[in-house]
N, C-alpha and C positions, 0 to 999 in steps of 0.2 A: 828976646833972642829966638834968631830962625836956625840954630843947629838943632839939630834932632839929634845927634849923636848919640844921648841918654834916653830917649825915646823908649817906652813900655811898647813893644812892637806887637800886634796882632791886625790882622788883614780889618777889623772891625774898629779899630783904633784909630788908622791913619787918619790925617788931617785931611780930607779933602781940598783944604784952599792952598795945598801947598804944589798939588797936580799940576794946573796949566802952565806952571813957569818952570817945572822940576827937569835940570838938566842934566844931575850926574848925581848916581844912587852908589856909596860904598858900604859894603857890607863886610863887617870883620869877623873875624872867627867864626865862618859860617862850617856848619859840619852838617849840611844835608838834610836836617829834619825836615817834617811836612809845615810845619810854621813859616820855617825860612825859604821854601819853597813856595809858599803859597804868600808872602810876601813880594817875592822878587816877581813871581807872578800877575801879581796885582799893578806892581810899579809897571811893569812891561805894557800891559793890557789897558792901562789909564792914564798914564803922560805922555801927553802928544807931542811934545818939545826935548824929549829923554832924549840924552846923547849918549851917554856912557852909563853901563852898570858895572863897577867892578867889585868883584868878589875874592876876600881875602880869604881863603881856606883855613879853617883851625890846623890848627898843629899836631891833633889824632887824626885828621885825614889826609895830611899831609904825605903819608907813608904807603897810602891804600890808592893806587893809582888805578886800580879797575873800579873803584869805588867814585873814584874822582870822574873819570871817562862815563860812566852810568850817568852819574849827576848833572855833567854837562850838556850829553846829550837829552835831559829829560829839559833842563832848563831853554835850549836851543828850541826846542817844539813849542814852547810858550809863543802866543800869538803876542804881536806888538802891535800897539798904537802907531809908535814912532817906526817908521822902516827905516829910519836912519840910526838907531841907536843899536851900539854897539856891545856884547858883552864882553867883559875881559875877567879871567881867572887867574889868581895870585897864590903860590905858596909862601910860606912863610920862609924866611931867608935864615 
């Protein structure tokens, strides 16, 4: 099964064999923790054909617009292997 939905994410445990073909990343319940930022940074820096990283913000962060802006600003500064990769930020409905 190629679905990594329930994978135990740490930067050192990410499966390297997915990177060359990885096009879409969806991160749910994102709270802006360092480990989450490191995972996004890793994908952006190492996935050469990555097209989209969608970050679904956790409910606890959805009301804190200032923190959302701060986190988004930090994420947008991360270097990207794929120049065409888009970052999408979504809040809970």
